[in-house]
C-alpha positions as CSV (number, residue, x, y, z in Angstrom):
1,M,-22.9,-28.7,18.1
2,A,-21.1,-28.0,14.8
3,E,-20.9,-24.6,13.0
4,L,-21.7,-24.4,9.3
5,T,-19.6,-21.5,8.0
6,L,-19.3,-19.8,4.6
7,P,-16.2,-21.5,3.1
8,K,-13.4,-19.6,1.3
9,M,-14.1,-19.7,-2.4
10,G,-11.0,-18.4,-4.1
11,E,-8.5,-15.5,-3.7
12,S,-10.8,-12.9,-5.3
13,V,-14.1,-14.1,-3.7
14,M,-14.4,-12.7,-0.2
15,E,-18.2,-12.7,0.4
16,A,-21.4,-14.3,-0.9
17,R,-25.1,-13.8,-0.9
18,I,-27.5,-16.4,0.6
19,I,-29.8,-17.3,-2.2
20,R,-31.9,-20.1,-0.7
21,W,-31.9,-22.5,2.3
22,L,-32.5,-26.0,1.1
23,K,-33.2,-27.2,4.7
24,K,-35.2,-25.6,7.5
25,P,-34.6,-25.8,11.3
26,G,-35.4,-29.2,12.6
27,D,-34.6,-31.0,9.4
28,R,-32.1,-33.8,9.4
29,V,-28.9,-33.4,7.3
30,E,-26.2,-35.8,6.2
31,A,-22.6,-35.0,6.0
32,D,-21.7,-33.4,2.6
33,E,-25.4,-32.9,1.8
34,P,-26.2,-29.5,0.3
35,V,-27.8,-27.2,2.9
36,L,-28.1,-23.9,1.1
37,E,-27.4,-22.1,-2.1
38,I,-25.1,-19.1,-2.3
39,A,-24.1,-16.7,-5.1
40,T,-21.0,-14.6,-5.7
41,D,-20.2,-12.3,-8.5
42,K,-18.6,-15.3,-10.2
43,V,-20.9,-18.4,-9.8
44,D,-23.7,-19.9,-7.9
45,S,-22.9,-22.9,-5.7
46,E,-24.1,-25.1,-2.8
47,V,-22.7,-25.3,0.7
48,P,-22.7,-28.8,2.2
49,A,-23.1,-29.9,5.8
50,P,-19.8,-30.6,7.6
51,V,-21.4,-33.3,9.8
52,S,-24.5,-35.4,10.0
53,G,-27.2,-34.2,12.5
54,I,-30.2,-31.9,12.9
55,L,-30.2,-28.3,11.6
56,A,-30.7,-26.6,14.9
57,E,-30.4,-22.9,14.0
58,I,-30.2,-20.7,10.9
59,R,-28.2,-17.5,11.6
60,V,-28.2,-15.8,8.2
61,A,-31.4,-15.0,6.3
62,E,-31.9,-15.4,2.6
63,G,-30.8,-12.3,0.7
64,Q,-28.0,-11.3,3.0
65,T,-24.5,-10.8,1.9
66,V,-21.8,-12.0,4.4
67,P,-18.0,-12.5,4.3
68,V,-16.1,-15.7,4.2
69,G,-16.0,-17.4,7.6
70,T,-19.4,-16.2,8.8
71,V,-21.3,-18.8,10.8
72,L,-24.4,-19.6,8.7
73,A,-26.1,-22.2,10.8
74,I,-25.7,-24.6,13.8
75,I,-26.0,-28.4,13.4
76,A,-26.6,-30.6,16.3
77,E,-24.4,-33.6,15.7
78,E,-25.3,-37.3,16.2
79,G,-25.8,-38.0,19.9
80,A,-25.9,-34.4,21.0
81,S,-28.9,-33.1,22.9
82,T,-31.4,-31.4,20.6
83,S,-33.8,-30.4,23.4
84,A,-33.0,-26.7,22.8
85,S,-35.5,-25.1,20.5
86,V,-34.5,-24.8,16.9
87,A,-34.8,-21.4,15.4
88,A,-34.9,-19.7,12.1
89,P,-33.4,-16.2,11.7
90,A,-35.2,-13.7,13.9
91,E,-37.5,-11.6,11.8
92,A,-37.1,-8.6,14.1
93,A,-33.4,-8.5,13.8
94,P,-32.2,-5.7,11.5
95,V,-30.4,-6.8,8.4
96,P,-27.2,-4.9,7.9
97,A,-26.7,-3.3,4.6
98,V,-22.9,-4.0,4.5
99,A,-21.4,-7.3,5.6
100,A,-18.6,-7.3,8.1
101,A,-15.2,-6.7,6.5
102,S,-12.7,-9.6,6.5
103,N,-10.3,-7.6,8.7
104,G,-12.8,-7.7,11.6
105,E,-14.1,-4.2,11.3
106,S,-17.7,-3.8,12.2
107,S,-20.2,-3.3,9.5
108,V,-22.1,-0.1,8.9
109,P,-25.9,-0.4,9.5
110,A,-28.1,0.9,6.8
111,V,-30.0,4.1,7.5
112,V,-33.2,3.3,5.8
113,S,-36.8,2.9,6.8
114,S,-38.1,-0.7,6.7
115,T,-41.2,0.6,4.9
116,S,-39.5,2.5,2.1
117,T,-38.8,1.0,-1.3
118,P,-35.0,1.1,-2.0
119,T,-33.8,3.1,-5.0
120,R,-32.8,0.9,-7.9
121,I,-29.2,1.5,-9.0
122,P,-28.4,0.8,-12.7
123,A,-25.3,-1.3,-13.7
124,R,-24.0,1.8,-15.5
125,D,-24.8,5.4,-14.8
126,G,-23.1,7.7,-17.3
127,D,-19.4,6.8,-17.4
128,R,-19.5,4.8,-14.1
129,F,-20.0,1.0,-13.8
130,Y,-21.2,-0.5,-10.6
131,S,-20.7,-4.2,-9.8
132,P,-23.7,-6.3,-8.6
133,L,-22.3,-6.3,-5.0
134,V,-21.9,-2.5,-4.9
135,R,-25.4,-2.0,-6.3
136,T,-26.9,-4.4,-3.7
137,I,-25.2,-2.6,-0.8
138,A,-26.1,0.8,-2.1
139,E,-29.8,-0.2,-2.6
140,S,-30.0,-1.7,0.8
141,A,-28.5,1.4,2.4
142,G,-31.0,3.6,0.5
143,L,-28.5,5.6,-1.5
144,T,-29.8,7.5,-4.5
145,R,-28.1,7.4,-7.9
146,E,-26.9,11.0,-7.4
147,E,-25.4,10.2,-4.0
148,L,-23.6,7.2,-5.3
149,A,-22.2,9.2,-8.2
150,K,-20.5,11.5,-5.8
151,I,-18.5,8.8,-4.0
152,P,-14.9,8.8,-5.2
153,G,-13.8,5.4,-6.5
154,S,-10.4,3.8,-5.9
155,G,-10.9,0.8,-8.2
156,M,-9.7,0.4,-11.8
157,G,-10.8,3.2,-14.0
158,G,-12.3,5.1,-10.9
159,R,-14.8,2.3,-10.1
160,V,-16.5,2.4,-6.7
161,T,-15.4,-0.6,-4.7
162,K,-17.1,-2.3,-1.7
163,K,-14.4,-0.7,0.5
164,D,-15.2,2.8,-0.9
165,L,-18.9,2.3,-0.2
166,E,-18.3,1.0,3.3
167,T,-16.1,4.0,4.1
168,Y,-18.8,6.5,2.8
169,L,-21.6,4.8,4.7
170,R,-19.5,4.8,7.9
171,Q,-18.8,8.5,7.5
172,R,-22.5,9.2,6.7
173,Q,-23.5,7.3,9.8
174,Q,-21.2,9.3,12.0
175,A,-22.3,12.6,10.5
176,H,-26.0,11.8,10.7
177,P,-26.7,9.3,13.6
178,P,-30.3,7.9,13.5
179,A,-32.8,9.7,15.7
180,P,-34.2,7.7,18.6
181,T,-37.4,6.0,17.8
182,P,-40.3,7.5,19.8
183,T,-42.4,5.2,21.9
184,L,-46.0,5.2,20.6
185,T,-48.7,5.2,23.2
186,P,-52.1,3.7,22.4
187,T,-53.4,7.2,21.7
188,T,-50.4,8.2,19.6
189,Q,-50.9,7.9,15.9
190,P,-48.1,8.1,13.2
191,T,-48.1,11.5,11.5
192,Q,-48.1,9.9,8.1
193,P,-49.1,6.4,6.8
194,P,-46.2,4.3,5.3
195,A,-45.7,4.7,1.6
196,P,-47.2,1.8,-0.4
197,T,-44.8,-0.6,-2.0
198,A,-44.2,0.1,-5.6
199,P,-45.8,-2.7,-7.8
200,L,-43.6,-4.8,-10.0
201,P,-43.5,-3.7,-13.7
202,T,-46.1,-5.5,-15.7
203,S,-46.4,-3.6,-19.0
204,L,-43.9,-4.1,-21.8
205,E,-42.7,-0.5,-21.6
206,A,-42.1,-0.7,-17.8
207,I,-40.1,-3.9,-18.3
208,I,-38.0,-2.4,-21.0
209,Q,-37.3,0.6,-18.8
210,Y,-36.3,-1.7,-15.9
211,L,-33.8,-3.6,-18.1
212,Q,-32.4,-0.3,-19.4
213,E,-31.8,1.0,-15.9
214,H,-30.3,-2.2,-14.5
215,F,-28.5,-4.0,-17.3
216,I,-27.9,-1.4,-20.1
217,L,-28.7,-4.1,-22.7
218,L,-31.2,-2.1,-24.7
219,P,-31.0,1.2,-26.5
220,K,-32.6,4.2,-24.8
221,K,-35.8,3.9,-26.9
222,T,-39.0,2.1,-26.9
223,F,-40.0,-0.5,-29.6
224,T,-43.4,-1.7,-30.5
225,H,-44.0,-5.3,-31.5
226,S,-46.7,-6.6,-33.8
227,G,-48.2,-10.0,-33.3
228,A,-47.8,-12.3,-30.3
229,V,-44.7,-11.9,-28.1
230,E,-43.3,-13.8,-25.1
231,I,-41.4,-12.0,-22.4
232,I,-38.7,-14.1,-20.7
233,E,-37.0,-12.9,-17.6
234,M,-33.2,-13.4,-17.6
235,D,-31.9,-15.7,-14.9
236,R,-29.1,-14.6,-12.7
237,M,-26.3,-16.1,-14.7
238,R,-27.6,-14.6,-17.9
239,R,-27.7,-11.2,-16.3
240,L,-24.1,-11.5,-15.1
241,I,-23.0,-12.6,-18.6
242,A,-24.8,-9.7,-20.2
243,E,-23.2,-7.2,-17.8
244,N,-19.7,-8.7,-18.3
245,M,-20.0,-8.7,-22.1
246,V,-21.3,-5.1,-22.3
247,Y,-18.6,-4.0,-19.9
248,S,-15.9,-5.7,-21.9
249,K,-17.0,-4.1,-25.2
250,H,-17.1,-0.8,-23.4
251,I,-13.7,-1.0,-21.8
252,S,-11.7,-2.8,-24.5
253,P,-11.5,-1.7,-28.2
254,H,-11.7,-5.2,-29.8
255,V,-9.7,-6.2,-32.9
256,T,-10.0,-9.6,-34.4
257,S,-7.4,-11.3,-36.7
258,F,-8.1,-14.4,-38.7
259,V,-5.8,-17.3,-39.8
260,E,-6.8,-20.4,-41.8
261,A,-4.7,-23.4,-40.7
262,D,-4.1,-26.8,-42.3
263,V,-4.7,-29.1,-39.4
264,T,-4.5,-32.3,-41.3
265,P,-1.5,-33.7,-39.2
266,V,-3.5,-33.1,-36.0
267,V,-6.6,-34.8,-37.3
268,L,-4.7,-37.8,-38.6
269,W,-2.7,-38.1,-35.4
270,R,-5.7,-37.9,-33.1
271,E,-7.6,-40.5,-35.2
272,K,-4.7,-42.8,-34.9
273,V,-4.1,-42.5,-31.1
274,K,-7.5,-41.6,-29.5
275,D,-8.5,-45.2,-28.6
276,E,-5.1,-46.0,-27.1
277,F,-5.1,-42.6,-25.3
278,E,-8.4,-43.3,-23.7
279,K,-7.4,-46.9,-22.8
280,R,-4.1,-45.7,-21.1
281,Y,-5.3,-42.5,-19.4
282,G,-9.1,-43.1,-19.0
283,E,-9.8,-39.8,-20.8
284,K,-11.3,-39.0,-24.2
285,L,-8.9,-37.0,-26.3
286,T,-10.5,-34.0,-28.1
287,F,-9.1,-31.2,-30.2
288,T,-9.7,-28.8,-27.4
289,H,-7.0,-30.5,-25.3
290,I,-4.5,-30.1,-28.2
291,F,-5.5,-26.4,-28.6
292,V,-4.9,-25.8,-24.9
293,E,-1.4,-27.4,-25.0
294,I,-0.4,-25.3,-28.0
295,L,-1.8,-22.1,-26.5
296,A,0.1,-22.6,-23.3
297,K,3.3,-22.9,-25.4
298,V,2.6,-19.8,-27.5
299,L,1.7,-17.7,-24.4
300,R,5.3,-18.4,-23.2
301,E,6.6,-17.0,-26.4
302,F,4.2,-14.0,-26.4
303,P,4.0,-12.9,-22.7
304,Q,2.2,-9.6,-23.7
305,L,-0.9,-11.7,-24.4
306,N,-0.8,-13.3,-20.9
307,A,-1.6,-10.0,-19.3
308,S,-4.2,-7.6,-18.0
309,V,-4.6,-3.8,-17.9
310,E,-5.0,-1.6,-14.9
311,G,-5.3,2.1,-15.8
312,D,-2.1,3.0,-17.7
313,K,-0.2,-0.1,-16.4
314,I,0.2,-3.5,-18.2
315,I,0.3,-6.4,-15.7
316,L,2.3,-9.4,-17.2
317,K,1.2,-12.6,-15.6
318,K,4.0,-15.2,-14.9
319,D,1.5,-18.1,-14.4
320,I,-0.5,-19.4,-17.4
321,H,-4.1,-20.2,-16.5
322,I,-6.2,-20.9,-19.5
323,G,-9.9,-20.5,-19.4
324,V,-12.0,-22.9,-21.6
325,A,-15.5,-21.7,-22.5
326,V,-18.2,-24.4,-21.8
327,A,-21.7,-24.2,-23.0
328,L,-24.3,-25.2,-20.4
329,P,-27.5,-27.2,-20.9
330,N,-29.6,-24.0,-20.3
331,N,-27.7,-22.2,-23.1
332,N,-25.7,-20.1,-20.7
333,L,-21.9,-20.0,-20.9
334,I,-19.2,-20.5,-18.2
335,V,-15.4,-20.4,-18.3
336,P,-13.6,-22.7,-15.9
337,T,-9.9,-22.3,-15.6
338,V,-7.1,-24.8,-16.3
339,R,-4.4,-23.6,-13.9
340,H,-0.7,-23.8,-14.8
341,A,-1.6,-25.3,-18.2
342,D,2.0,-24.9,-19.3
343,R,3.1,-27.4,-16.6
344,L,0.7,-30.1,-17.7
345,N,1.3,-32.8,-20.4
346,L,-1.5,-33.6,-22.8
347,A,-2.9,-36.3,-20.5
348,G,-3.0,-33.8,-17.6
349,I,-4.7,-31.2,-19.8
350,A,-7.3,-33.7,-21.0
351,A,-8.1,-34.8,-17.4
352,A,-8.4,-31.2,-16.2
353,V,-10.6,-30.0,-19.1
354,N,-12.9,-33.0,-19.0
355,D,-13.4,-32.8,-15.3
356,L,-14.1,-29.0,-15.3
357,S,-16.5,-29.4,-18.3
358,K,-18.4,-32.2,-16.7
359,R,-18.8,-30.4,-13.4
360,A,-19.7,-27.1,-15.1
361,R,-22.6,-28.8,-16.9
362,A,-23.7,-30.3,-13.6
363,G,-23.5,-27.0,-11.8
364,Q,-20.8,-28.3,-9.4
365,L,-18.0,-25.8,-10.1
366,K,-16.4,-24.0,-7.1
367,P,-16.1,-20.2,-7.4
368,D,-12.2,-20.3,-7.5
369,E,-12.4,-22.7,-10.5
370,I,-13.7,-19.9,-12.7
371,T,-11.4,-17.1,-11.5
372,G,-7.8,-16.2,-12.2
373,G,-7.7,-17.0,-15.9
374,T,-5.0,-15.2,-17.9
375,Y,-6.2,-16.1,-21.4
376,T,-9.3,-17.8,-22.8
377,L,-10.1,-20.4,-25.5
378,S,-13.5,-20.7,-27.1
379,N,-14.0,-23.7,-29.4
380,V,-16.9,-22.5,-31.5
381,G,-16.2,-25.4,-34.0
382,T,-18.0,-27.6,-31.4
383,F,-21.3,-26.0,-32.7
384,G,-20.4,-26.3,-36.3
385,N,-19.4,-22.7,-36.6
386,V,-16.6,-21.9,-39.1
387,M,-15.3,-18.9,-37.2
388,G,-16.4,-16.4,-34.6
389,T,-15.4,-13.0,-33.1
390,P,-15.2,-13.8,-29.4
391,V,-15.5,-11.1,-26.7
392,I,-12.6,-10.7,-24.3
393,L,-13.1,-11.9,-20.8
394,Q,-12.0,-9.0,-18.6
395,P,-9.4,-8.2,-17.3
396,Q,-7.6,-10.4,-19.9
397,V,-6.4,-8.9,-23.2
398,G,-7.0,-11.7,-25.6
399,I,-9.2,-14.7,-26.5
400,L,-8.9,-17.3,-29.2
401,A,-11.8,-19.0,-31.1
402,T,-11.2,-22.2,-33.0
403,G,-13.6,-23.0,-35.8
404,A,-15.0,-26.2,-37.3
405,I,-12.5,-28.5,-39.0
406,R,-13.7,-29.1,-42.6
407,K,-12.3,-31.0,-45.6
408,K,-11.4,-28.5,-48.4
409,P,-9.4,-28.5,-51.5
410,A,-6.1,-26.7,-50.9
411,V,-2.7,-26.2,-52.5
412,V,-0.1,-28.7,-51.2
413,E,3.5,-28.0,-51.7
414,T,5.7,-31.0,-52.6
415,P,9.3,-31.5,-53.6
416,T,8.1,-32.0,-57.2
417,G,5.8,-29.0,-57.3
418,D,2.5,-27.8,-56.1
419,M,-0.7,-29.8,-56.3
420,I,-4.3,-29.6,-55.2
421,G,-5.2,-32.0,-52.4
422,I,-8.1,-32.6,-49.9
423,R,-7.0,-31.2,-46.6
424,Y,-8.5,-30.6,-43.1
425,M,-8.7,-26.8,-42.7
426,M,-9.7,-24.7,-39.7
427,F,-10.1,-20.9,-39.1
428,L,-8.6,-19.3,-36.0
429,S,-10.1,-16.0,-34.7
430,H,-8.0,-14.0,-32.3
431,S,-9.7,-11.0,-30.5
432,Y,-7.4,-8.8,-28.6
433,D,-7.5,-5.5,-26.7
434,H,-6.2,-2.8,-29.0
435,R,-5.3,-0.5,-26.1
436,V,-2.2,-2.7,-25.5
437,I,-2.0,-5.2,-28.4
438,D,-1.5,-3.9,-31.9
439,G,-2.3,-5.7,-35.1
440,A,1.3,-6.9,-35.7
441,L,1.5,-8.6,-32.3
442,G,-2.1,-9.9,-32.3
443,G,-1.7,-11.3,-35.8
444,A,1.7,-12.9,-35.1
445,F,0.3,-14.6,-32.0
446,V,-2.5,-16.4,-33.9
447,R,-0.2,-17.2,-36.8
448,R,2.2,-18.9,-34.4
449,V,-0.6,-21.0,-33.0
450,A,-1.4,-22.1,-36.6
451,D,2.2,-22.9,-37.3
452,Y,2.3,-25.3,-34.4
453,L,-0.9,-27.0,-35.6
454,E,0.4,-27.3,-39.1
455,A,3.8,-28.7,-37.9
456,W,2.2,-31.3,-35.6
457,D,4.2,-34.6,-35.6
458,V,2.0,-37.4,-36.8
459,E,4.4,-39.9,-35.2
460,R,4.3,-38.3,-31.8
461,P,4.0,-40.9,-29.0
462,I,1.3,-40.5,-26.4
C-alpha cells in the first residue's frame, strides 16, 4: 500500500482545499497520473499518483481543507492484495471546520448543526478584509459576521489570520462544550423540524446582492437593465483576481509615471540575432526577455522598489524574483515568478519565461511558481496596447507595463545637428505604491529602464 499525501506547494502555501476527485475507489491509476484537483489561495493544480495500482481508499472528502502532508488516499500497488474492500470517505464522519495545524496541534471541531445553513461571510466587512481561507473556516464553523468582527487580528493591518481564527474557535469550544445528543426512542419526536435549506439566488437582484456581500465588486445599489441580458458566474480564478485587485486598490494609493523610450537599438539587435539565438539555445527570443533582464539590473540600483510594506515597516528584499503576467486562454490572468532573475543571463531568462508561460496556459503551474515575486512586469504591448496603468500585485510596491512598439517620426540628435527620423518608440508605465514611493523615485526608476533600452548595444554578442 502507498499513501497519497498533499505535497508541499511553496513556502507560503501550507494547506489546500480538495476540489474534485478525478478517480473513485476501485479505479486503476498509473504513476504520475492526476488523481484529484486541489485549490489554494494562489492557484488550482492536480495531485498525481506516486505509484501505479488501484485506488483503495479516499480519506479526504471534496470540499475539505487540509494541511500539507495529510494522507489523502491509499493506493494498492502492483502485486499487493486488493481483497480488502475499497472505501470512499465515510459520510457519517464529521467534517472538521479547521484543518490540523502544521505543528501537530489538533484541529477545533465546528459547533454547528448539520441541518443549518452557514452564514455567508463577505470578503470585506467595513474596514476588515477576510481571505478566502478564513471565510471558508468561519462559515463552516457557523460564525456570524458580528462574531467574526470581534476577533482581534494579528496579521498585516489587523487582518484576521487562520491562526487567530483557530485560537478563537478553540477558546469558544472550551467555554461552550457541545451538549450531549439525546437518544431518540421510537416515540420521541424532535421538538422542532429542521430549517429548510435556503434556495440559491435566482433573481437578478439576489445575485447582485450575493456578489456585493462576497466580492465587493459592485456599488451598493441596484441597477435595472433594458433588453436581453446574460448573467455569467465568475469562475474561481476570476473571483480571486477580483478580490486581489480590489484589495490592492484599497490598500495602496496608486501613482503611475510614463516614459516614452526609443527602442530602435533593441528592435534592430533582436531582428539580427533571433534566428541564431533560437538555433543555439532552443528558445524563441522575445522583447519580454530583454525587459526582464533590464528590470533585474535596475532593481539592483533601486532597492526601494524591490520591497513590500508591513504596517509602518518597509521590507527590502535581497533576492530579485520578477513576476511576468501571462494571459490565459480563458481570458484570466496569472503571474508566474522568474526566481533570481538577476543571476540569469538572457538565455536563462528566455528559458525560464518561455517554460513558465507555456505551463501557465496549460494549467500546469505549481503553487510555489506563482508566489514570492518581488516586482512584476506586464507586457501590454502583446495585445497591441500603447500603454496601460497596471495594478500592483500585493504585497509588492511596483509594477511596470511595457506598451506596443510602433514606428513613429522622432527627433534624432546627430553630430551635425538634429533631424527627423523614423524610430521604434514604446511607452513604459510604472505604477507604484505612494505610501512608500514618491514621484521622484518612481519616475527615476522607469526613466532608468528607458535609458538602458535606448543605450542597448546593437553589436552585443549572444
